[in-house]
C-alpha positions as a LaTeX table, in Angstrom:
\begin{tabular}{lrrr}
\hline
Residue & $x$ (\AA) & $y$ (\AA) & $z$ (\AA) \\
\hline
Unk1 & 6.91 & 39.19 & $-48.64$ \\
Unk2 & 5.41 & 40.32 & $-45.30$ \\
Unk3 & 2.97 & 37.21 & $-45.08$ \\
Unk4 & 6.08 & 34.70 & $-45.81$ \\
Unk5 & 8.11 & 36.66 & $-42.87$ \\
Unk6 & 4.60 & 36.12 & $-40.62$ \\
Unk7 & 4.60 & 32.43 & $-41.95$ \\
Unk8 & 8.22 & 31.83 & $-41.39$ \\
Unk9 & 7.63 & 33.50 & $-37.59$ \\
Unk10 & 4.79 & 30.98 & $-37.03$ \\
Unk11 & 6.92 & 27.73 & $-37.72$ \\
Unk12 & 9.92 & 28.96 & $-35.63$ \\
Unk13 & 7.31 & 29.66 & $-33.01$ \\
Unk14 & 5.80 & 26.09 & $-33.27$ \\
Unk15 & 9.33 & 24.68 & $-33.08$ \\
Unk16 & 9.87 & 26.01 & $-29.62$ \\
Unk17 & 6.54 & 25.50 & $-28.07$ \\
Unk18 & 5.65 & 21.99 & $-29.78$ \\
Unk19 & 8.96 & 20.35 & $-28.79$ \\
Unk20 & 6.85 & 16.92 & $-27.80$ \\
Unk21 & 6.78 & 15.27 & $-24.40$ \\
Unk22 & 10.66 & 15.14 & $-23.46$ \\
Unk23 & 9.92 & 13.12 & $-20.37$ \\
Unk24 & 7.61 & 11.05 & $-22.13$ \\
Unk25 & 8.35 & 7.15 & $-21.45$ \\
Unk26 & 7.61 & 3.96 & $-23.67$ \\
Unk27 & 5.04 & 1.70 & $-22.35$ \\
Unk28 & 7.31 & $-1.02$ & $-22.29$ \\
Unk29 & 9.74 & 0.69 & $-20.27$ \\
Unk30 & 7.40 & 0.92 & $-17.33$ \\
Unk31 & 6.49 & $-1.99$ & $-14.27$ \\
Unk32 & 2.78 & $-1.83$ & $-14.17$ \\
Unk33 & 1.92 & $-3.27$ & $-10.80$ \\
Unk34 & $-1.12$ & $-5.63$ & $-10.77$ \\
Unk35 & $-1.08$ & $-6.55$ & $-7.21$ \\
Unk36 & 0.67 & $-6.05$ & $-4.20$ \\
Unk37 & 1.07 & $-8.35$ & $-0.99$ \\
Unk38 & 2.20 & $-7.48$ & 2.95 \\
Unk39 & 3.33 & $-9.95$ & 5.25 \\
Unk40 & 5.42 & $-9.60$ & 8.45 \\
Unk41 & 9.11 & $-9.68$ & 8.24 \\
Unk42 & 10.43 & $-8.50$ & 11.44 \\
Unk43 & 8.05 & $-7.06$ & 13.99 \\
Unk44 & 10.85 & $-5.08$ & 15.78 \\
Unk45 & 13.48 & $-3.76$ & 12.88 \\
Unk46 & 13.05 & $-0.96$ & 10.61 \\
Unk47 & 12.05 & $-3.47$ & 7.88 \\
Unk48 & 8.87 & $-4.52$ & 9.23 \\
Unk49 & 7.24 & $-5.65$ & 6.43 \\
Unk50 & 7.86 & $-8.29$ & 3.50 \\
Unk51 & 6.34 & $-6.54$ & 0.41 \\
Unk52 & 5.25 & $-8.34$ & $-2.60$ \\
Unk53 & 4.73 & $-6.82$ & $-6.00$ \\
Unk54 & 3.14 & $-8.48$ & $-8.99$ \\
Unk55 & 3.38 & $-7.41$ & $-12.46$ \\
Unk56 & 2.73 & $-8.48$ & $-15.89$ \\
Unk57 & 5.37 & $-9.80$ & $-18.51$ \\
Unk58 & 4.22 & $-7.74$ & $-21.79$ \\
Unk59 & 6.05 & $-9.66$ & $-23.94$ \\
Unk60 & 3.51 & $-12.71$ & $-22.76$ \\
Unk61 & 0.65 & $-10.58$ & $-23.67$ \\
Unk62 & $-1.28$ & $-10.77$ & $-26.98$ \\
Unk63 & $-1.15$ & $-12.52$ & $-30.27$ \\
Unk64 & 2.54 & $-12.26$ & $-31.20$ \\
Unk65 & 3.95 & $-12.82$ & $-27.93$ \\
Unk66 & 7.31 & $-13.72$ & $-27.74$ \\
Unk67 & 7.37 & $-15.27$ & $-24.16$ \\
Unk68 & 5.59 & $-17.88$ & $-22.12$ \\
Unk69 & 5.75 & $-16.48$ & $-18.57$ \\
Unk70 & 2.50 & $-14.50$ & $-17.84$ \\
Unk71 & 3.72 & $-12.58$ & $-14.53$ \\
Unk72 & 6.56 & $-11.63$ & $-12.48$ \\
Unk73 & 6.75 & $-11.94$ & $-8.86$ \\
Unk74 & 9.38 & $-9.89$ & $-6.30$ \\
Unk75 & 9.39 & $-9.66$ & $-2.86$ \\
Unk76 & 11.88 & $-7.61$ & $-0.44$ \\
Unk77 & 11.72 & $-6.47$ & 3.34 \\
Unk78 & 11.22 & $-2.94$ & 3.48 \\
Unk79 & 10.06 & $-0.34$ & 6.02 \\
Unk80 & 6.75 & 0.75 & 3.95 \\
Unk81 & 4.60 & $-0.59$ & 1.29 \\
Unk82 & 6.24 & 1.99 & $-1.60$ \\
Unk83 & 9.88 & 1.78 & 0.13 \\
Unk84 & 9.82 & $-1.44$ & $-1.60$ \\
Unk85 & 9.43 & 0.17 & $-5.13$ \\
Unk86 & 13.05 & 1.80 & $-4.15$ \\
Unk87 & 14.26 & $-1.27$ & $-2.96$ \\
Unk88 & 13.25 & $-2.98$ & $-6.35$ \\
Unk89 & 15.02 & $-0.38$ & $-8.19$ \\
Unk90 & 18.47 & $-2.28$ & $-7.96$ \\
Unk91 & 17.13 & $-5.46$ & $-9.07$ \\
Unk92 & 14.64 & $-4.72$ & $-11.68$ \\
Unk93 & 15.03 & $-2.38$ & $-15.10$ \\
Unk94 & 12.28 & 0.02 & $-15.06$ \\
Unk95 & 10.20 & 2.41 & $-12.54$ \\
Unk96 & 7.31 & 0.64 & $-11.12$ \\
Unk97 & 3.86 & 2.34 & $-12.05$ \\
Unk98 & 0.94 & 1.87 & $-9.38$ \\
Unk99 & $-1.85$ & 3.46 & $-11.40$ \\
Unk100 & $-2.98$ & $-0.50$ & $-12.40$ \\
Unk101 & $-2.83$ & $-1.74$ & $-8.86$ \\
Unk102 & $-6.17$ & $-3.80$ & $-8.78$ \\
Unk103 & $-5.37$ & $-6.19$ & $-5.69$ \\
Unk104 & $-4.03$ & $-5.69$ & $-2.30$ \\
Unk105 & $-3.84$ & $-8.53$ & 0.37 \\
Unk106 & $-2.88$ & $-8.48$ & 3.73 \\
Unk107 & $-0.88$ & $-11.43$ & 5.02 \\
Unk108 & $-2.58$ & $-12.75$ & 8.42 \\
Unk109 & 0.39 & $-12.04$ & 10.78 \\
Unk110 & 0.39 & $-8.31$ & 9.22 \\
Unk111 & $-3.50$ & $-7.41$ & 10.07 \\
Unk112 & $-3.33$ & $-8.72$ & 13.24 \\
Unk113 & $-1.16$ & $-5.77$ & 14.57 \\
Unk114 & $-2.99$ & $-2.29$ & 14.59 \\
Unk115 & $-0.23$ & 0.03 & 14.19 \\
Unk116 & 1.15 & $-1.76$ & 11.44 \\
Unk117 & $-2.68$ & $-1.71$ & 9.47 \\
Unk118 & $-3.17$ & 1.50 & 10.20 \\
Unk119 & 0.42 & 2.68 & 8.69 \\
Unk120 & $-0.41$ & 0.74 & 5.56 \\
Unk121 & $-3.78$ & 1.88 & 4.78 \\
Unk122 & $-2.38$ & 5.34 & 5.31 \\
Unk123 & 0.02 & 5.16 & 2.73 \\
Unk124 & $-2.50$ & 3.41 & 0.29 \\
Unk125 & $-4.82$ & 6.47 & 1.14 \\
Unk126 & $-2.51$ & 9.35 & 0.69 \\
Unk127 & $-0.75$ & 8.20 & $-2.47$ \\
Unk128 & $-2.15$ & 10.08 & $-5.36$ \\
Unk129 & $-1.41$ & 7.15 & $-7.82$ \\
Unk130 & $-3.33$ & 4.30 & $-6.27$ \\
Unk131 & $-6.76$ & 3.78 & $-7.30$ \\
Unk132 & $-8.82$ & 4.09 & $-4.14$ \\
Unk133 & $-11.33$ & 1.28 & $-5.48$ \\
Unk134 & $-8.43$ & $-1.16$ & $-5.23$ \\
Unk135 & $-9.91$ & $-4.52$ & $-4.08$ \\
Unk136 & $-8.73$ & $-5.77$ & $-0.31$ \\
Unk137 & $-8.58$ & $-9.48$ & 0.64 \\
Unk138 & $-7.07$ & $-11.07$ & 3.76 \\
Unk139 & $-4.87$ & $-14.34$ & 3.24 \\
Unk140 & $-5.34$ & $-16.94$ & 5.77 \\
Unk141 & $-1.72$ & $-16.78$ & 6.01 \\
Unk142 & 0.97 & $-15.51$ & 3.55 \\
Unk143 & 0.20 & $-13.00$ & 0.89 \\
Unk144 & 3.21 & $-13.90$ & $-0.70$ \\
Unk145 & 1.88 & $-17.65$ & $-1.12$ \\
Unk146 & $-1.09$ & $-16.24$ & $-2.78$ \\
Unk147 & 0.45 & $-14.26$ & $-5.29$ \\
Unk148 & 2.88 & $-16.77$ & $-6.27$ \\
Unk149 & 0.41 & $-19.07$ & $-6.76$ \\
Unk150 & $-0.03$ & $-20.40$ & $-10.45$ \\
Unk151 & $-3.69$ & $-20.19$ & $-11.67$ \\
Unk152 & $-4.91$ & $-23.22$ & $-13.08$ \\
Unk153 & $-7.04$ & $-21.23$ & $-16.00$ \\
Unk154 & $-5.04$ & $-19.40$ & $-18.95$ \\
Unk155 & $-5.19$ & $-16.21$ & $-16.85$ \\
Unk156 & $-2.83$ & $-15.22$ & $-14.43$ \\
Unk157 & $-3.19$ & $-15.63$ & $-10.73$ \\
Unk158 & $-4.04$ & $-11.99$ & $-9.73$ \\
Unk159 & $-6.00$ & $-11.31$ & $-12.83$ \\
Unk160 & $-8.50$ & $-14.08$ & $-11.79$ \\
Unk161 & $-8.68$ & $-12.74$ & $-8.42$ \\
Unk162 & $-9.61$ & $-9.36$ & $-9.73$ \\
Unk163 & $-12.65$ & $-10.90$ & $-11.85$ \\
Unk164 & $-13.92$ & $-12.77$ & $-9.37$ \\
Unk165 & $-14.22$ & $-10.01$ & $-7.17$ \\
Unk166 & $-15.15$ & $-7.77$ & $-9.93$ \\
Unk167 & $-17.92$ & $-9.59$ & $-10.75$ \\
Unk168 & $-18.99$ & $-10.78$ & $-7.44$ \\
Unk169 & $-19.79$ & $-14.28$ & $-8.71$ \\
Unk170 & $-20.87$ & $-15.46$ & $-5.10$ \\
Unk171 & $-22.62$ & $-13.16$ & $-2.76$ \\
Unk172 & $-22.74$ & $-16.21$ & $-0.30$ \\
Unk173 & $-19.04$ & $-16.72$ & $-0.16$ \\
Unk174 & $-18.29$ & $-13.16$ & 0.37 \\
Unk175 & $-18.46$ & $-9.64$ & 0.18 \\
Unk176 & $-15.96$ & $-7.81$ & $-2.17$ \\
Unk177 & $-14.53$ & $-4.67$ & $-0.22$ \\
Unk178 & $-12.83$ & $-1.59$ & $-1.49$ \\
Unk179 & $-10.18$ & 0.30 & $-0.10$ \\
Unk180 & $-12.46$ & 3.43 & 0.04 \\
Unk181 & $-15.36$ & 1.34 & 1.54 \\
Unk182 & $-13.03$ & $-0.21$ & 4.33 \\
Unk183 & $-11.72$ & 3.05 & 5.30 \\
Unk184 & $-15.29$ & 4.36 & 5.63 \\
Unk185 & $-16.20$ & 1.33 & 7.81 \\
Unk186 & $-13.57$ & 1.22 & 9.96 \\
Unk187 & $-13.71$ & 5.33 & 10.82 \\
Unk188 & $-17.38$ & 5.25 & 11.28 \\
Unk189 & $-18.37$ & 1.79 & 12.90 \\
Unk190 & $-15.09$ & 0.98 & 13.88 \\
Unk191 & $-15.52$ & $-2.80$ & 12.06 \\
Unk192 & $-15.54$ & $-3.70$ & 8.53 \\
Unk193 & $-15.51$ & $-6.96$ & 7.00 \\
Unk194 & $-12.94$ & $-7.83$ & 4.50 \\
Unk195 & $-12.84$ & $-11.23$ & 2.03 \\
Unk196 & $-10.59$ & $-14.12$ & 3.06 \\
Unk197 & $-8.25$ & $-15.60$ & 0.32 \\
Unk198 & $-7.25$ & $-19.20$ & 1.00 \\
Unk199 & $-4.77$ & $-21.48$ & $-1.08$ \\
Unk200 & $-5.67$ & $-25.05$ & $-0.78$ \\
Unk201 & $-2.79$ & $-26.78$ & $-2.87$ \\
Unk202 & $-2.65$ & $-25.08$ & $-6.41$ \\
Unk203 & $-6.45$ & $-23.64$ & $-5.91$ \\
Unk204 & $-7.12$ & $-20.45$ & $-4.56$ \\
Unk205 & $-10.24$ & $-19.74$ & $-2.93$ \\
Unk206 & $-12.40$ & $-16.49$ & $-1.89$ \\
Unk207 & $-14.36$ & $-17.56$ & 0.70 \\
Unk208 & $-15.68$ & $-16.05$ & 4.21 \\
Unk209 & $-14.29$ & $-12.92$ & 5.63 \\
Unk210 & $-11.87$ & $-11.60$ & 8.09 \\
Unk211 & $-13.37$ & $-9.46$ & 10.94 \\
Unk212 & $-11.42$ & $-6.47$ & 11.26 \\
Unk213 & $-12.37$ & $-4.36$ & 14.51 \\
Unk214 & $-10.38$ & $-1.05$ & 15.28 \\
Unk215 & $-8.11$ & $-1.63$ & 12.30 \\
Unk216 & $-6.98$ & $-4.93$ & 13.66 \\
Unk217 & $-8.11$ & $-8.79$ & 12.87 \\
Unk218 & $-10.33$ & $-10.09$ & 15.72 \\
Unk219 & $-11.46$ & $-13.42$ & 14.21 \\
Unk220 & $-13.21$ & $-15.16$ & 10.67 \\
Unk221 & $-16.64$ & $-16.19$ & 9.45 \\
Unk222 & $-17.32$ & $-18.70$ & 6.82 \\
Unk223 & $-19.49$ & $-18.64$ & 3.80 \\
Unk224 & $-22.44$ & $-19.49$ & 5.81 \\
Unk225 & $-22.25$ & $-16.51$ & 8.22 \\
Unk226 & $-21.15$ & $-14.20$ & 5.31 \\
Unk227 & $-24.49$ & $-14.91$ & 3.62 \\
Unk228 & $-26.76$ & $-14.07$ & 6.72 \\
Unk229 & $-24.81$ & $-11.01$ & 7.35 \\
Unk230 & $-25.56$ & $-10.32$ & 3.50 \\
Unk231 & $-29.42$ & $-10.93$ & 3.98 \\
Unk232 & $-29.49$ & $-8.79$ & 6.82 \\
Unk233 & $-27.90$ & $-5.68$ & 4.74 \\
Unk234 & $-29.97$ & $-6.48$ & 1.85 \\
Unk235 & $-26.42$ & $-7.11$ & $-0.51$ \\
Unk236 & $-27.61$ & $-10.26$ & $-1.95$ \\
Unk237 & $-28.29$ & $-10.53$ & $-5.54$ \\
Unk238 & $-28.97$ & $-13.61$ & $-7.06$ \\
Unk239 & $-28.59$ & $-16.39$ & $-4.41$ \\
Unk240 & $-29.25$ & $-20.10$ & $-4.01$ \\
Unk241 & $-30.78$ & $-21.52$ & $-0.60$ \\
Unk242 & $-30.80$ & $-25.43$ & 0.11 \\
Unk243 & $-33.05$ & $-26.76$ & 2.84 \\
Unk244 & $-34.26$ & $-30.09$ & 3.72 \\
Unk245 & $-37.95$ & $-30.15$ & 3.06 \\
Unk246 & $-39.93$ & $-33.47$ & 3.95 \\
Unk247 & $-36.66$ & $-35.51$ & 3.53 \\
Unk248 & $-35.60$ & $-33.76$ & 0.07 \\
Unk249 & $-33.61$ & $-30.99$ & $-0.70$ \\
Unk250 & $-35.55$ & $-27.90$ & $-1.66$ \\
Unk251 & $-33.74$ & $-25.31$ & $-3.79$ \\
Unk252 & $-34.78$ & $-21.84$ & $-3.56$ \\
Unk253 & $-33.10$ & $-19.26$ & $-5.72$ \\
Unk254 & $-33.51$ & $-15.45$ & $-4.49$ \\
Unk255 & $-34.02$ & $-13.13$ & $-7.24$ \\
Unk256 & $-34.84$ & $-9.90$ & $-5.10$ \\
Unk257 & $-34.51$ & $-8.90$ & $-1.47$ \\
Unk258 & $-35.70$ & $-6.06$ & 0.65 \\
Unk259 & $-34.09$ & $-5.86$ & 4.03 \\
Unk260 & $-35.21$ & $-3.34$ & 6.63 \\
Unk261 & $-34.24$ & $-2.40$ & 10.37 \\
Unk262 & $-36.24$ & $-0.51$ & 12.97 \\
Unk263 & $-34.67$ & $-0.17$ & 16.42 \\
Unk264 & $-37.09$ & 0.34 & 19.57 \\
Unk265 & $-35.07$ & 2.29 & 22.50 \\
Unk266 & $-36.17$ & 2.11 & 25.96 \\
Unk267 & $-34.69$ & 0.45 & 28.98 \\
Unk268 & $-32.98$ & $-1.63$ & 26.39 \\
Unk269 & $-32.09$ & $-1.56$ & 22.45 \\
Unk270 & $-33.91$ & $-3.86$ & 20.50 \\
Unk271 & $-33.04$ & $-4.42$ & 16.85 \\
Unk272 & $-35.76$ & $-5.66$ & 14.27 \\
Unk273 & $-34.98$ & $-7.16$ & 11.36 \\
Unk274 & $-37.31$ & $-7.48$ & 8.59 \\
Unk275 & $-36.25$ & $-9.63$ & 5.45 \\
Unk276 & $-38.62$ & $-9.91$ & 2.24 \\
Unk277 & $-37.44$ & $-12.25$ & $-0.50$ \\
Unk278 & $-38.62$ & $-13.02$ & $-3.80$ \\
Unk279 & $-37.81$ & $-15.82$ & $-5.92$ \\
Unk280 & $-38.50$ & $-19.82$ & $-7.53$ \\
Unk281 & $-38.13$ & $-22.99$ & $-6.87$ \\
Unk282 & $-34.64$ & $-24.23$ & $-8.52$ \\
Unk283 & $-35.36$ & $-27.99$ & $-7.63$ \\
Unk284 & $-37.38$ & $-30.35$ & $-5.83$ \\
Unk285 & $-38.38$ & $-33.96$ & $-6.04$ \\
Unk286 & $-42.11$ & $-34.23$ & $-6.81$ \\
Unk287 & $-44.28$ & $-37.16$ & $-5.99$ \\
Unk288 & $-48.03$ & $-37.63$ & $-5.40$ \\
Unk289 & $-48.11$ & $-36.18$ & $-2.32$ \\
Unk290 & $-46.00$ & $-32.97$ & $-3.15$ \\
Unk291 & $-47.79$ & $-30.94$ & $-6.12$ \\
Unk292 & $-46.00$ & $-27.70$ & $-6.44$ \\
Unk293 & $-48.90$ & $-26.36$ & $-8.07$ \\
Unk294 & $-51.19$ & $-26.64$ & $-5.28$ \\
Unk295 & $-51.11$ & $-23.26$ & $-3.02$ \\
Unk296 & $-51.09$ & $-24.94$ & 0.41 \\
Unk297 & $-47.92$ & $-26.80$ & $-0.62$ \\
Unk298 & $-46.16$ & $-23.79$ & $-1.55$ \\
Unk299 & $-47.40$ & $-21.81$ & 1.73 \\
Unk300 & $-45.94$ & $-24.63$ & 3.67 \\
Unk301 & $-42.57$ & $-24.20$ & 1.58 \\
Unk302 & $-42.49$ & $-20.75$ & 2.50 \\
Unk303 & $-43.13$ & $-21.45$ & 5.92 \\
Unk304 & $-39.84$ & $-24.03$ & 5.91 \\
Unk305 & $-37.76$ & $-21.37$ & 4.28 \\
Unk306 & $-38.62$ & $-18.68$ & 6.58 \\
Unk307 & $-37.75$ & $-20.83$ & 9.69 \\
Unk308 & $-34.36$ & $-22.23$ & 8.28 \\
Unk309 & $-33.32$ & $-18.48$ & 7.05 \\
Unk310 & $-34.37$ & $-16.63$ & 10.30 \\
Unk311 & $-32.44$ & $-19.91$ & 12.16 \\
Unk312 & $-29.25$ & $-19.07$ & 9.82 \\
Unk313 & $-29.30$ & $-15.62$ & 10.60 \\
Unk314 & $-30.29$ & $-15.77$ & 14.60 \\
Unk315 & $-26.80$ & $-18.01$ & 14.84 \\
Unk316 & $-24.68$ & $-15.78$ & 12.84 \\
Unk317 & $-25.82$ & $-12.70$ & 15.05 \\
Unk318 & $-25.22$ & $-14.63$ & 18.01 \\
Unk319 & $-21.74$ & $-15.33$ & 16.97 \\
Unk320 & $-20.75$ & $-11.82$ & 15.88 \\
Unk321 & $-22.35$ & $-10.16$ & 19.13 \\
Unk322 & $-21.15$ & $-12.76$ & 21.58 \\
Unk323 & $-17.71$ & $-13.93$ & 20.09 \\
Unk324 & $-16.38$ & $-10.84$ & 18.50 \\
Unk325 & $-18.77$ & $-8.31$ & 19.72 \\
Unk326 & $-18.54$ & $-6.97$ & 16.14 \\
Unk327 & $-21.16$ & $-4.77$ & 14.73 \\
Unk328 & $-20.88$ & $-5.48$ & 11.10 \\
Unk329 & $-24.66$ & $-5.17$ & 10.34 \\
Unk330 & $-24.78$ & $-1.57$ & 10.87 \\
Unk331 & $-27.26$ & $-1.20$ & 14.06 \\
Unk332 & $-24.88$ & 1.75 & 15.34 \\
Unk333 & $-25.16$ & 3.32 & 12.03 \\
Unk334 & $-28.51$ & 2.86 & 11.96 \\
Unk335 & $-29.25$ & 4.50 & 15.67 \\
Unk336 & $-26.96$ & 7.39 & 14.41 \\
Unk337 & $-28.92$ & 8.26 & 11.59 \\
Unk338 & $-32.39$ & 7.72 & 12.92 \\
Unk339 & $-31.92$ & 8.34 & 16.83 \\
Unk340 & $-29.33$ & 10.98 & 16.55 \\
Unk341 & $-29.79$ & 12.02 & 20.07 \\
Unk342 & $-29.70$ & 8.54 & 21.83 \\
Unk343 & $-26.70$ & 8.00 & 19.51 \\
Unk344 & $-25.00$ & 10.77 & 21.40 \\
Unk345 & $-25.54$ & 9.21 & 25.03 \\
Unk346 & $-24.52$ & 5.88 & 23.72 \\
Unk347 & $-21.33$ & 6.10 & 21.10 \\
Unk348 & $-18.41$ & 6.07 & 23.58 \\
Unk349 & $-19.77$ & 2.73 & 25.16 \\
Unk350 & $-21.45$ & 1.15 & 21.86 \\
Unk351 & $-19.01$ & $-1.66$ & 22.21 \\
Unk352 & $-20.38$ & $-2.94$ & 25.09 \\
Unk353 & $-23.84$ & $-1.62$ & 24.80 \\
Unk354 & $-23.86$ & $-3.69$ & 21.23 \\
Unk355 & $-23.14$ & $-7.04$ & 23.14 \\
Unk356 & $-26.54$ & $-6.54$ & 24.94 \\
Unk357 & $-28.65$ & $-5.63$ & 21.72 \\
Unk358 & $-31.86$ & $-7.85$ & 21.49 \\
Unk359 & $-32.72$ & $-9.08$ & 17.89 \\
Unk360 & $-35.76$ & $-9.87$ & 16.53 \\
Unk361 & $-35.84$ & $-11.69$ & 13.17 \\
Unk362 & $-38.61$ & $-12.14$ & 10.31 \\
Unk363 & $-37.97$ & $-13.59$ & 7.03 \\
Unk364 & $-40.83$ & $-13.63$ & 4.73 \\
Unk365 & $-40.12$ & $-15.65$ & 1.50 \\
Unk366 & $-42.20$ & $-15.93$ & $-1.18$ \\
Unk367 & $-42.32$ & $-18.18$ & $-4.27$ \\
Unk368 & $-42.83$ & $-16.54$ & $-7.56$ \\
Unk369 & $-42.33$ & $-19.34$ & $-9.74$ \\
Unk370 & $-42.20$ & $-23.45$ & $-9.52$ \\
Unk371 & $-40.95$ & $-24.40$ & $-12.87$ \\
Unk372 & $-42.39$ & $-25.85$ & $-15.88$ \\
Unk373 & $-42.67$ & $-29.48$ & $-15.01$ \\
Unk374 & $-46.12$ & $-30.47$ & $-13.87$ \\
\hline
\end{tabular}
C-alpha cells in the first residue's frame, strides 16, 4: 500500500515538473534571417538606414516542396539593424530569428560614413544571437540590389554567396572576411580588407576588396592587388600564375607558400619581404628549343616567374602605401610584436611613418613538377 502511495506521488510530481516547453515555437513559425544588407536611406533623419533582410521560404525546401519561390526579401527604413526587425513585425506573420545569419553586406554609401559604420559593427558585435563568424562584404553600389538578385544556379542568391566565401574558391580574387577578424584588424591595425561584391546584369561576382581604414571606406583594390597582398601575407592556397615567357604563356600552379617579413630599424624603417613558392608547370607550349626536362630551362623559368611576381607585389605595395596609406600587410603588427620599444615611439604617428617605409621584395619560386609530356 505504501509503495502505491509513493508511486502515485511520484507521478503527481512528474506532471508538475515535466510540463514541457511552454514557450516553444515551431520551426515554421519563425523567419530565419540568412542575410542582412544596409544602405543609406536618410543621412540627416532618424531612419538613417535602409535595412534589407533575406529569409528562405521553408515551403520551397525539400522533396515535398509546395512552393517555387526560394526566398523572401524585405526592406524598410530603420534607425538600426535590429530595429528593422521590429518594423517588419507589422508586415510579416512571424518573428525574426538571427541565429542563422551568414552574410552581412554594407552598401557603399553606408561604409563611407565612419559613424554609421561604427554603429552597425557595434550593434552586430553586441547582439548575442548573431554568429561572430558571419561573413562581411561591401557592395560596390546598393546592398539591397545584391540581395534582390536571382542567382542563375538552383541555389538562392545568399546561399551562393555564402558557399563561395566559405569554400574560398579563388584566393586571388578575394580574401574572405568575418565579423570577428574585421573588428580585430580595425582595432589593432586601423585598417582591413573586405571582399567587394559586384552585380553585372544578372550575375554576381566577388572580386577584389574594399580598403576600410578607421571604419571608413577609402578605396578599392582589384583581383591582381588582392593576390599580391595574399602572397605577402602567406594567405594563398592553390593559385595559378600566368606570365609571358618566350612569347608564350607559362602557367605556374602554386601548391605551397612560405612568406616572412623582417623589419630593419635605423634612421628609416625597411621592410624585407621573403616569399618562397613551390609548384608545378600547369601549361606551356613546348618546342625543340624549350625542353622542360632540361635543368637550365627550368632555372630560367623560375627567374622569369620571380621577376614578374616581384613586379606585381612592388606595384601593389606602392599603390596601398602611396595612394591609400593603408598598412594592410601588417608591418605595424610586426613591429609591435618583434620591436615593442620602437612601436611605442612610432605608434601614434604610424600612419605618416608607414607612407615612408622602404620595401625589399624577394620571391623564390621553385618548379617541382613539369607534367607527364616529354
